[in-house]
DOVOPA-264362 format. One line per field, with one value per residue (C-alpha): residue number from 1; residue in three letters; x, y, z negated. Coordinates in steps of 0.2 Angstrom, whole numbers. Example, Ala and Ser with C-alpha at 12.3 -4.5 7.8 and 13.67 -1.06 7.14 Angstrom:
2
kolse	(1; 2)
setor	(ALA; SER)
east	(62; 68)
north	(-22; -5)
up	(-39; -36)
end
This chain:
661
kolse	(1; 2; 3; 4; 5; 6; 7; 8; 9; 10; 11; 12; 13; 14; 15; 16; 17; 18; 19; 20; 21; 22; 23; 24; 25; 26; 27; 28; 29; 30; 31; 32; 33; 34; 35; 36; 37; 38; 39; 40; 41; 42; 43; 44; 45; 46; 47; 48; 49; 50; 51; 52; 53; 54; 55; 56; 57; 58; 59; 60; 61; 62; 63; 64; 65; 66; 67; 68; 69; 70; 71; 72; 73; 74; 75; 76; 77; 78; 79; 80; 81; 82; 83; 84; 85; 86; 87; 88; 89; 90; 91; 92; 93; 94; 95; 96; 97; 98; 99; 100; 101; 102; 103; 104; 105; 106; 107; 108; 109; 110; 111; 112; 113; 114; 115; 116; 117; 118; 119; 120; 121; 122; 123; 124; 125; 126; 127; 128; 129; 130; 131; 132; 133; 134; 135; 136; 137; 138; 139; 140; 141; 142; 143; 144; 145; 146; 147; 148; 149; 150; 151; 152; 153; 154; 155; 156; 157; 158; 159; 160; 161; 162; 163; 164; 165; 166; 167; 168; 169; 170; 171; 172; 173; 174; 175; 176; 177; 178; 179; 180; 181; 182; 183; 184; 185; 186; 187; 188; 189; 190; 191; 192; 193; 194; 195; 196; 197; 198; 199; 200; 201; 202; 203; 204; 205; 206; 207; 208; 209; 210; 211; 212; 213; 214; 215; 216; 217; 218; 219; 220; 221; 222; 223; 224; 225; 226; 227; 228; 229; 230; 231; 232; 233; 234; 235; 236; 237; 238; 239; 240; 241; 242; 243; 244; 245; 246; 247; 248; 249; 250; 251; 252; 253; 254; 255; 256; 257; 258; 259; 260; 261; 262; 263; 264; 265; 266; 267; 268; 269; 270; 271; 272; 273; 274; 275; 276; 277; 278; 279; 280; 281; 282; 283; 284; 285; 286; 287; 288; 289; 290; 291; 292; 293; 294; 295; 296; 297; 298; 299; 300; 301; 302; 303; 304; 305; 306; 307; 308; 309; 310; 311; 312; 313; 314; 315; 316; 317; 318; 319; 320; 321; 322; 323; 324; 325; 326; 327; 328; 329; 330; 331; 332; 333; 334; 335; 336; 337; 338; 339; 340; 341; 342; 343; 344; 345; 346; 347; 348; 349; 350; 351; 352; 353; 354; 355; 356; 357; 358; 359; 360; 361; 362; 363; 364; 365; 366; 367; 368; 369; 370; 371; 372; 373; 374; 375; 376; 377; 378; 379; 380; 381; 382; 383; 384; 385; 386; 387; 388; 389; 390; 391; 392; 393; 394; 395; 396; 397; 398; 399; 400; 401; 402; 403; 404; 405; 406; 407; 408; 409; 410; 411; 412; 413; 414; 415; 416; 417; 418; 419; 420; 421; 422; 423; 424; 425; 426; 427; 428; 429; 430; 431; 432; 433; 434; 435; 436; 437; 438; 439; 440; 441; 442; 443; 444; 445; 446; 447; 448; 449; 450; 451; 452; 453; 454; 455; 456; 457; 458; 459; 460; 461; 462; 463; 464; 465; 466; 467; 468; 469; 470; 471; 472; 473; 474; 475; 476; 477; 478; 479; 480; 481; 482; 483; 484; 485; 486; 487; 488; 489; 490; 491; 492; 493; 494; 495; 496; 497; 498; 499; 500; 501; 502; 503; 504; 505; 506; 507; 508; 509; 510; 511; 512; 513; 514; 515; 516; 517; 518; 519; 520; 521; 522; 523; 524; 525; 526; 527; 528; 529; 530; 531; 532; 533; 534; 535; 536; 537; 538; 539; 540; 541; 542; 543; 544; 545; 546; 547; 548; 549; 550; 551; 552; 553; 554; 555; 556; 557; 558; 559; 560; 561; 562; 563; 564; 565; 566; 567; 568; 569; 570; 571; 572; 573; 574; 575; 576; 577; 578; 579; 580; 581; 582; 583; 584; 585; 586; 587; 588; 589; 590; 591; 592; 593; 594; 595; 596; 597; 598; 599; 600; 601; 602; 603; 604; 605; 606; 607; 608; 609; 610; 611; 612; 613; 614; 615; 616; 617; 618; 619; 620; 621; 622; 623; 624; 625; 626; 627; 628; 629; 630; 631; 632; 633; 634; 635; 636; 637; 638; 639; 640; 641; 642; 643; 644; 645; 646; 647; 648; 649; 650; 651; 652; 653; 654; 655; 656; 657; 658; 659; 660; 661)
setor	(UNK; UNK; UNK; UNK; UNK; UNK; UNK; UNK; UNK; UNK; UNK; UNK; UNK; UNK; UNK; UNK; UNK; UNK; UNK; UNK; UNK; UNK; UNK; UNK; UNK; UNK; UNK; UNK; UNK; UNK; UNK; UNK; UNK; UNK; UNK; UNK; UNK; UNK; UNK; UNK; UNK; UNK; UNK; UNK; UNK; UNK; UNK; UNK; UNK; UNK; UNK; UNK; UNK; UNK; UNK; UNK; UNK; UNK; UNK; UNK; UNK; UNK; UNK; UNK; UNK; UNK; UNK; UNK; UNK; UNK; UNK; UNK; UNK; UNK; UNK; UNK; UNK; UNK; UNK; UNK; UNK; UNK; UNK; UNK; UNK; UNK; UNK; UNK; UNK; UNK; UNK; UNK; UNK; UNK; UNK; UNK; UNK; UNK; UNK; UNK; UNK; UNK; UNK; UNK; UNK; UNK; UNK; UNK; UNK; UNK; UNK; UNK; UNK; UNK; UNK; UNK; UNK; UNK; UNK; UNK; UNK; UNK; UNK; UNK; UNK; UNK; UNK; UNK; UNK; UNK; UNK; UNK; UNK; UNK; UNK; UNK; UNK; UNK; UNK; UNK; UNK; UNK; UNK; UNK; UNK; UNK; UNK; UNK; UNK; UNK; UNK; UNK; UNK; UNK; UNK; UNK; UNK; UNK; UNK; UNK; UNK; UNK; UNK; UNK; UNK; UNK; UNK; UNK; UNK; UNK; UNK; UNK; UNK; UNK; UNK; UNK; UNK; UNK; UNK; UNK; UNK; UNK; UNK; UNK; UNK; UNK; UNK; UNK; UNK; UNK; UNK; UNK; UNK; UNK; UNK; UNK; UNK; UNK; UNK; UNK; UNK; UNK; UNK; UNK; UNK; UNK; UNK; UNK; UNK; UNK; UNK; UNK; UNK; UNK; UNK; UNK; UNK; UNK; UNK; UNK; UNK; UNK; UNK; UNK; UNK; UNK; UNK; UNK; UNK; UNK; UNK; UNK; UNK; UNK; UNK; UNK; UNK; UNK; UNK; UNK; UNK; UNK; UNK; UNK; UNK; UNK; UNK; UNK; UNK; UNK; UNK; UNK; UNK; UNK; UNK; UNK; UNK; UNK; UNK; UNK; UNK; UNK; UNK; UNK; UNK; UNK; UNK; UNK; UNK; UNK; UNK; UNK; UNK; UNK; UNK; UNK; UNK; UNK; UNK; UNK; UNK; UNK; UNK; UNK; UNK; UNK; UNK; UNK; UNK; UNK; UNK; UNK; UNK; UNK; UNK; UNK; UNK; UNK; UNK; UNK; UNK; UNK; UNK; UNK; UNK; UNK; UNK; UNK; UNK; UNK; UNK; UNK; UNK; UNK; UNK; UNK; UNK; UNK; UNK; UNK; UNK; UNK; UNK; UNK; UNK; UNK; UNK; UNK; UNK; UNK; UNK; UNK; UNK; UNK; UNK; UNK; UNK; UNK; UNK; UNK; UNK; UNK; UNK; UNK; UNK; UNK; UNK; UNK; UNK; UNK; UNK; UNK; UNK; UNK; UNK; UNK; UNK; UNK; UNK; UNK; UNK; UNK; UNK; UNK; UNK; UNK; UNK; UNK; UNK; UNK; UNK; UNK; UNK; UNK; UNK; UNK; UNK; UNK; UNK; UNK; UNK; UNK; UNK; UNK; UNK; UNK; UNK; UNK; UNK; UNK; UNK; UNK; UNK; UNK; UNK; UNK; UNK; UNK; UNK; UNK; UNK; UNK; UNK; UNK; UNK; UNK; UNK; UNK; UNK; UNK; UNK; UNK; UNK; UNK; UNK; UNK; UNK; UNK; UNK; UNK; UNK; UNK; UNK; UNK; UNK; UNK; UNK; UNK; UNK; UNK; UNK; UNK; UNK; UNK; UNK; UNK; UNK; UNK; UNK; UNK; UNK; UNK; UNK; UNK; UNK; UNK; UNK; UNK; UNK; UNK; UNK; UNK; UNK; UNK; UNK; UNK; UNK; UNK; UNK; UNK; UNK; UNK; UNK; UNK; UNK; UNK; UNK; UNK; UNK; UNK; UNK; UNK; UNK; UNK; UNK; UNK; UNK; UNK; UNK; UNK; UNK; UNK; UNK; UNK; UNK; UNK; UNK; UNK; UNK; UNK; UNK; UNK; UNK; UNK; UNK; UNK; UNK; UNK; UNK; UNK; UNK; UNK; UNK; UNK; UNK; UNK; UNK; UNK; UNK; UNK; UNK; UNK; UNK; UNK; UNK; UNK; UNK; UNK; UNK; UNK; UNK; UNK; UNK; UNK; UNK; UNK; UNK; UNK; UNK; UNK; UNK; UNK; UNK; UNK; UNK; UNK; UNK; UNK; UNK; UNK; UNK; UNK; UNK; UNK; UNK; UNK; UNK; UNK; UNK; UNK; UNK; UNK; UNK; UNK; UNK; UNK; UNK; UNK; UNK; UNK; UNK; UNK; UNK; UNK; UNK; UNK; UNK; UNK; UNK; UNK; UNK; UNK; UNK; UNK; UNK; UNK; UNK; UNK; UNK; UNK; UNK; UNK; UNK; UNK; UNK; UNK; UNK; UNK; UNK; UNK; UNK; UNK; UNK; UNK; UNK; UNK; UNK; UNK; UNK; UNK; UNK; UNK; UNK; UNK; UNK; UNK; UNK; UNK; UNK; UNK; UNK; UNK; UNK; UNK; UNK; UNK; UNK; UNK; UNK; UNK; UNK; UNK; UNK; UNK; UNK; UNK; UNK; UNK; UNK; UNK; UNK; UNK; UNK; UNK; UNK; UNK; UNK; UNK; UNK; UNK; UNK; UNK; UNK; UNK; UNK; UNK; UNK; UNK; UNK; UNK; UNK; UNK; UNK; UNK; UNK; UNK; UNK; UNK; UNK; UNK; UNK)
east	(423; 441; 454; 469; 483; 497; 509; 521; 526; 540; 549; 556; 572; 562; 544; 533; 522; 504; 491; 473; 461; 444; 437; 439; 435; 434; 444; 433; 443; 437; 420; 408; 401; 405; 422; 424; 425; 437; 431; 438; 433; 439; 451; 441; 439; 446; 443; 456; 465; 478; 491; 497; 513; 518; 529; 521; 521; 539; 542; 546; 559; 552; 565; 561; 573; 564; 580; 580; 568; 575; 567; 556; 538; 536; 527; 514; 507; 522; 518; 519; 514; 531; 542; 546; 557; 565; 579; 572; 579; 567; 568; 559; 574; 573; 572; 564; 576; 567; 573; 567; 582; 591; 592; 581; 565; 566; 549; 556; 554; 561; 557; 538; 528; 516; 508; 517; 534; 544; 543; 559; 574; 576; 558; 560; 561; 545; 537; 533; 515; 513; 518; 503; 491; 496; 496; 514; 527; 532; 551; 553; 538; 544; 553; 560; 558; 540; 526; 510; 507; 496; 486; 479; 467; 453; 457; 449; 458; 473; 485; 500; 505; 511; 518; 527; 528; 530; 514; 520; 517; 498; 497; 485; 473; 457; 451; 468; 469; 451; 457; 472; 461; 448; 463; 470; 453; 453; 472; 471; 488; 497; 511; 506; 518; 511; 495; 487; 477; 466; 462; 451; 456; 460; 444; 443; 433; 437; 452; 462; 459; 477; 474; 467; 482; 495; 487; 487; 505; 509; 502; 512; 527; 525; 523; 539; 550; 549; 547; 530; 524; 515; 501; 492; 478; 490; 506; 513; 519; 505; 492; 499; 499; 481; 477; 487; 478; 461; 466; 473; 456; 447; 458; 454; 472; 471; 481; 472; 465; 462; 475; 485; 485; 496; 515; 520; 511; 519; 536; 535; 527; 540; 554; 545; 545; 563; 567; 555; 556; 537; 537; 549; 535; 545; 546; 529; 511; 504; 515; 510; 492; 497; 506; 490; 479; 492; 494; 476; 474; 489; 485; 503; 505; 523; 518; 502; 511; 524; 511; 499; 512; 519; 502; 498; 514; 509; 490; 487; 498; 489; 472; 478; 483; 465; 471; 457; 466; 462; 444; 451; 458; 446; 434; 440; 458; 453; 444; 459; 470; 460; 459; 478; 481; 471; 480; 497; 491; 488; 505; 513; 504; 510; 528; 528; 521; 535; 550; 548; 556; 560; 547; 542; 533; 525; 541; 546; 528; 526; 537; 550; 540; 532; 538; 527; 541; 552; 564; 568; 572; 590; 587; 592; 578; 582; 599; 592; 581; 595; 605; 590; 589; 607; 606; 591; 601; 615; 604; 595; 611; 618; 604; 602; 620; 617; 601; 601; 586; 575; 563; 572; 567; 565; 579; 591; 609; 612; 599; 591; 573; 559; 547; 549; 546; 550; 550; 555; 573; 577; 569; 578; 594; 589; 584; 600; 610; 601; 601; 620; 620; 609; 621; 635; 627; 615; 618; 617; 617; 602; 586; 570; 558; 545; 528; 519; 503; 509; 521; 528; 527; 539; 553; 553; 567; 580; 592; 599; 585; 592; 588; 571; 566; 573; 562; 547; 549; 552; 536; 526; 532; 527; 509; 507; 498; 490; 496; 504; 522; 531; 546; 563; 571; 587; 581; 595; 612; 629; 634; 651; 660; 676; 680; 685; 701; 702; 694; 693; 685; 668; 678; 686; 680; 670; 684; 696; 684; 681; 700; 702; 688; 697; 713; 706; 718; 712; 717; 708; 692; 693; 695; 680; 669; 677; 673; 655; 652; 651; 668; 661; 651; 664; 675; 662; 666; 649; 649; 635; 644; 660; 650; 641; 657; 665; 650; 649; 667; 666; 651; 660; 675; 676; 661; 660; 656; 637; 637; 643; 629; 616; 623; 622; 604; 598; 606; 598; 581; 581; 588; 574; 559; 565; 570; 553; 543; 550; 546; 528; 534; 552; 550; 545; 532; 538; 543; 547; 561; 561; 564; 580; 578; 560; 554; 536; 533; 532; 524; 507; 506; 489; 479; 465; 462; 468; 457; 455; 447; 428; 428; 441; 430; 432; 445; 461; 465; 480; 484; 496; 506; 503; 519; 524; 521; 506; 492; 487; 474; 466; 469; 468; 483; 484; 484; 499; 509; 505; 500; 510; 519; 523; 530; 541; 547; 554; 563; 582; 581; 571; 582; 598; 591; 589; 607; 612; 601)
north	(-249; -244; -256; -259; -250; -259; -268; -254; -248; -237; -230; -243; -243; -253; -253; -265; -278; -272; -284; -286; -285; -293; -289; -272; -265; -246; -239; -232; -216; -212; -205; -218; -218; -223; -221; -203; -202; -189; -177; -162; -146; -129; -133; -122; -135; -124; -106; -94; -86; -73; -69; -51; -57; -71; -66; -58; -66; -66; -55; -67; -64; -54; -58; -71; -84; -98; -109; -110; -124; -137; -152; -157; -163; -182; -192; -200; -211; -223; -227; -246; -254; -262; -248; -231; -216; -202; -199; -190; -196; -206; -201; -215; -222; -215; -197; -186; -174; -158; -147; -129; -119; -134; -140; -133; -142; -150; -142; -124; -113; -95; -90; -90; -81; -96; -88; -101; -102; -112; -107; -105; -94; -95; -88; -78; -94; -98; -115; -123; -128; -135; -152; -152; -144; -156; -172; -175; -183; -171; -174; -170; -182; -196; -209; -224; -235; -230; -242; -231; -221; -206; -200; -182; -187; -200; -218; -215; -198; -207; -196; -205; -204; -188; -194; -210; -213; -226; -233; -229; -211; -213; -229; -219; -212; -222; -214; -217; -235; -238; -232; -244; -258; -255; -254; -270; -279; -275; -277; -294; -300; -283; -283; -287; -274; -259; -249; -234; -220; -209; -192; -186; -167; -165; -168; -171; -155; -138; -130; -138; -132; -125; -121; -139; -146; -136; -141; -159; -157; -149; -163; -176; -165; -162; -181; -185; -171; -159; -140; -132; -122; -105; -97; -80; -88; -96; -86; -91; -106; -104; -103; -118; -129; -124; -131; -146; -149; -148; -161; -173; -172; -174; -190; -196; -197; -203; -212; -227; -216; -200; -190; -186; -189; -204; -207; -202; -185; -183; -187; -175; -161; -162; -161; -145; -138; -141; -133; -119; -114; -114; -116; -101; -89; -79; -62; -62; -61; -65; -80; -86; -86; -95; -108; -111; -112; -123; -134; -138; -140; -151; -161; -157; -158; -151; -135; -133; -135; -122; -110; -112; -109; -94; -87; -88; -79; -64; -66; -48; -42; -55; -48; -30; -35; -38; -49; -56; -72; -75; -80; -95; -102; -115; -109; -123; -116; -98; -103; -113; -98; -86; -98; -101; -82; -79; -93; -85; -68; -76; -84; -68; -59; -71; -70; -51; -50; -61; -56; -38; -34; -52; -50; -65; -58; -75; -85; -81; -79; -98; -109; -96; -84; -98; -102; -118; -130; -134; -143; -128; -116; -117; -113; -95; -90; -71; -74; -84; -69; -57; -67; -70; -51; -49; -62; -52; -36; -45; -52; -36; -26; -39; -38; -20; -19; -31; -25; -6; -9; -22; -26; -21; -6; -8; -2; 2; 4; -12; -23; -25; -30; -23; -22; -17; -29; -47; -55; -72; -68; -59; -73; -86; -78; -77; -95; -101; -91; -98; -116; -114; -108; -122; -135; -127; -127; -142; -157; -171; -184; -178; -183; -174; -183; -170; -172; -156; -158; -163; -151; -156; -174; -180; -171; -180; -192; -179; -177; -160; -148; -135; -146; -151; -133; -128; -141; -136; -118; -124; -135; -120; -110; -123; -124; -106; -101; -110; -119; -131; -134; -151; -151; -151; -168; -162; -148; -143; -136; -142; -133; -126; -136; -134; -152; -147; -140; -150; -168; -169; -152; -159; -168; -153; -145; -129; -118; -125; -124; -106; -103; -112; -102; -86; -92; -96; -89; -82; -97; -109; -99; -101; -120; -121; -112; -122; -139; -133; -133; -145; -145; -149; -133; -123; -124; -117; -99; -89; -71; -73; -88; -78; -63; -74; -83; -66; -60; -75; -75; -56; -60; -75; -65; -65; -77; -91; -109; -106; -90; -97; -111; -98; -88; -103; -107; -89; -88; -105; -100; -85; -97; -109; -98; -89; -105; -113; -98; -99; -115; -111; -97; -102; -120; -120; -131; -148; -150; -132; -129; -110; -102; -92; -73; -74; -62; -68; -83; -101; -111; -113; -128; -134; -145; -157; -168; -162; -149; -157; -173; -175; -177; -163; -157; -173; -175; -184; -199; -210; -225; -220; -231; -227; -225; -243; -251; -262; -252; -243; -230; -220; -201; -185; -184; -165; -169; -181; -170; -152; -151; -141; -157; -162; -145; -145; -162; -155; -141; -141; -147; -163; -166; -164; -176; -190; -188; -188; -203)
up	(-99; -101; -95; -106; -100; -90; -100; -101; -119; -115; -99; -89; -78; -65; -61; -72; -64; -62; -68; -62; -76; -75; -92; -99; -116; -121; -135; -149; -149; -131; -126; -120; -103; -85; -77; -70; -51; -44; -31; -23; -33; -36; -51; -63; -76; -90; -93; -86; -100; -96; -110; -111; -119; -107; -92; -77; -60; -53; -38; -24; -11; 3; 16; 29; 35; 43; 43; 24; 21; 8; 16; 30; 28; 27; 41; 30; 44; 43; 24; 19; 3; 2; 9; 3; 8; -1; -13; -28; -45; -56; -74; -82; -91; -109; -112; -99; -90; -87; -73; -79; -73; -66; -49; -35; -30; -13; -10; -11; 4; 2; 20; 18; 4; 0; -16; -27; -35; -47; -65; -74; -74; -55; -54; -38; -28; -18; -18; -1; -3; 14; 8; -3; 9; 23; 12; 15; 3; -10; -12; -31; -35; -25; -36; -28; -43; -45; -42; -40; -24; -26; -11; -11; 2; 4; 8; 25; 29; 37; 26; 18; -1; -8; -24; -30; -49; -62; -69; -87; -85; -82; -93; -106; -93; -92; -75; -66; -73; -67; -50; -50; -56; -42; -29; -35; -34; -15; -12; -4; 1; -3; -15; -33; -41; -33; -32; -23; -31; -20; -27; -13; -15; 4; 14; 33; 35; 26; 20; 6; -12; -15; -33; -37; -27; -37; -54; -49; -43; -60; -70; -61; -62; -80; -84; -74; -80; -65; -66; -65; -51; -54; -44; -44; -54; -67; -66; -83; -91; -104; -91; -81; -96; -100; -82; -85; -102; -93; -80; -94; -101; -85; -81; -99; -106; -124; -137; -146; -160; -149; -159; -143; -125; -127; -128; -110; -112; -130; -124; -109; -119; -133; -119; -113; -131; -131; -114; -114; -133; -133; -152; -156; -160; -173; -163; -155; -162; -144; -142; -159; -154; -137; -148; -158; -142; -132; -147; -148; -129; -127; -143; -149; -168; -167; -158; -168; -185; -180; -173; -188; -201; -193; -190; -208; -213; -201; -201; -205; -190; -179; -184; -181; -164; -159; -145; -133; -134; -152; -148; -139; -155; -161; -175; -186; -185; -187; -203; -209; -205; -216; -231; -230; -229; -245; -254; -248; -254; -272; -272; -268; -281; -294; -289; -288; -306; -312; -301; -297; -314; -320; -334; -343; -359; -365; -364; -382; -389; -392; -403; -402; -413; -424; -442; -442; -436; -451; -440; -429; -444; -439; -421; -417; -405; -407; -401; -386; -382; -383; -371; -360; -358; -355; -340; -334; -334; -325; -311; -308; -307; -295; -283; -284; -278; -265; -257; -263; -273; -282; -275; -258; -248; -229; -218; -232; -229; -238; -229; -213; -219; -209; -223; -242; -256; -260; -243; -238; -234; -250; -261; -251; -255; -274; -274; -265; -278; -293; -286; -285; -303; -308; -300; -309; -327; -327; -338; -325; -338; -348; -338; -345; -356; -354; -346; -340; -350; -367; -375; -392; -396; -382; -390; -407; -402; -400; -414; -408; -413; -400; -385; -393; -395; -378; -369; -379; -373; -355; -356; -363; -348; -336; -342; -346; -331; -315; -306; -319; -314; -315; -326; -317; -319; -326; -336; -349; -347; -352; -368; -372; -386; -396; -393; -375; -383; -399; -399; -418; -420; -427; -440; -447; -464; -461; -467; -455; -441; -445; -445; -429; -421; -424; -417; -399; -386; -369; -359; -372; -370; -351; -353; -365; -352; -337; -346; -349; -330; -316; -307; -290; -290; -299; -284; -272; -268; -268; -273; -285; -294; -295; -303; -315; -321; -324; -333; -344; -349; -354; -365; -373; -379; -398; -399; -411; -405; -410; -401; -385; -386; -389; -375; -363; -368; -366; -349; -345; -350; -338; -324; -327; -327; -311; -302; -307; -300; -283; -274; -269; -258; -253; -249; -231; -224; -217; -199; -194; -182; -180; -197; -196; -199; -203; -217; -218; -228; -220; -234; -228; -217; -208; -219; -215; -199; -182; -176; -159; -167; -167; -186; -190; -204; -214; -227; -221; -232; -234; -244; -258; -270; -288; -299; -305; -288; -293; -287; -271; -270; -256; -258; -249; -238; -242; -260; -258; -245; -250; -268; -281; -286; -268; -264; -280; -275; -259; -268; -273; -291; -286; -271; -281; -294; -282; -278; -296; -302)
end
C-alpha cells in the first residue's frame, strides 16, 4: 500500500510537519505490489549507455595539495534528532537555484584524485568522495531547514546521517515515504516533525559501493538544486541523468497519474534544462537522440517534445548517423518518428509543387473560366489573371535578388543556407513578408462568410459581384486539393477608390467621371493608394513592403479606377494562395524553445499518449466544447490540437483576426 504523501504541496520556507499515517491507499497510476526494500547493490539498475557526442571525462588536476580540502568530515556520532549542524543553503523556497558553474561544492577536494568530479564548467575539480564512503555529513546536501535525515548506512551501523533535506523533495516517492512512515511508527518520544531514512548502502563488512553512493548522492543533489558528480562509469551529464532516472523508478517516484515523477522532480529537471541547455539540440544529431532518450527516462514532456520535433526535421540525417544510441529510444517513439517523417515529406512535396515556381494552374480554371454565372459577366477575370502573373513576376524577382536564386541554392554569395531548396528559413522569410503585406492590404471590416465545404451559395448576399466572385475563387482554391484549408477570417482586400480624393465621385455622371479620371495628378494617385492600405502597417519599414509599394505605384500609373481595383484583386489572389500554402510547414509545433537558425522543419510534434505510459498506444482523448457552448464532446486530443484547422488557427492570419475582432 502506498501512503499519501506528506501534506506538502509546494516548496516550503520552513519544514512541514510530518504526519503518521495508519491507513494507506495506493494510487492507481502506480504498480501494485509490496513496498520495495532498499539494499546495497552495485548500482547497475539501468543499462550503461555511452554517448559519443557528450563531453568526455574531464582531466582532473594531477597536482597534490593536501591542504586544499574545502571542508572536514562531519562526526556523525553526535547526531541528534532535534539538533543539526552545517551551514549549506536550503533551496526549498520557490524556484530551485542550480549551482552548475556556480559556487564550489564543499565536498570538493583537489588534492586527491578520487575518481569523481563536479560536472559543470569547472569540470577539472575533483569531488571528495570520502564523505560518502565514510558515511559522513555531505555539506552541500545538509539543509538546516530540512526535516528528513538520510543515512547511507543501516540503522545498526552507528553511522550518522549524511543528508538533511526537506520532505517536499521526496513527497512523491512511495518507497521513501514508506520508510518515513515505518520510522515514525517506531519513533516513540522523538520529535514529530522529523524522520530518518536508512538506505543501507554502507554495510559493516566490505568496501562501500562508490558508484551506488554517487548515484544516490546525485539523486538528492538533483532534487535540491546541487550540481551532479561524474565518475568513470557515468562521465557525462547524459549518463548521470540516466542513473538518476533509474533510481527515481527504483524509489517509485510518481505523479498521481503516472505521467511524470511528480512535481519536485519536474521542477528540478526543468531547472536543469534551463541551466544545461539539454533541450538545445539544433546543432547535434547525437544530442537529439540523447534528448529523446532522456525525455523518456526522466518523463519530461518538455525535453521529449523538443527532441522529437527536431528529430523529425532531421530524421534522415539521424538515420544516416547509425548511432548505437538510437536503439535505446523506445520502439513506440521510433515508430512515431518514422510516421511523422513520412508526413513531413508529403507536406514538403506539396509545397515544392506550388512554390518552387509559384505555379497555381487550377486557380483560374473554375468560375474564372466559366460563362454560366450571369451575375459575374461584368467581372474582369482576365484582368485579374494578368495582374496575378505580374505579382508572381515581382515576387520571383524579389527573392531571386535576395537569395541569389529561387529556390535558393546552398552556400550562395547571397545566403548562408547549408542545403539547397525551400528550407524552413527561406519559407519563414517568405511567410513573414507576405503576412506583412496581408496586414497592409486586408479589409479588417469584412469578415468572411465562407465555409470551406460549400462554395457558391454563401456569396449570394453580397451586392458587389467582384467581392462575391473573389470569395468563390478563394473557396475553390481552399478545397482544390487535400488537405482542405479553412478560409482566412478576413479574406478580401481594401480596394482603391476615387472617393479617397473626391467624396462625391460615385454621384458624378459617367462622362464627368471619365474626365476626372484623366486629370488625376501624381500626388492624388499616391493618396488613393495610401488610403487603400492600413496605415499602421504602412508605417513599418520592411524591404519587401517598400519594394511592393513601389511596384504597385508603378503599375497604377495611367490606370482607370476599375483598372486599379482589378490590379489589387489580382495581387491579392497571388498573396492569398501563397500565404494559405505555407502554415503546414512554417507554423512550428507548440512549446518549442530552440528554433532560431534551424533550416529543417519543426512542424511535426509528437502525437498520441506519452510513450512512457503503459497505455501509450491508446488514443489520447480530451473533452472539447462544441461551437455554441451548449455541448461538450470527447475527441482525440491530436485532432483538436494538431489538425489542419488547429495548425491554421495558430498561424498569423487567425491570430491577427483575434486582435481585430
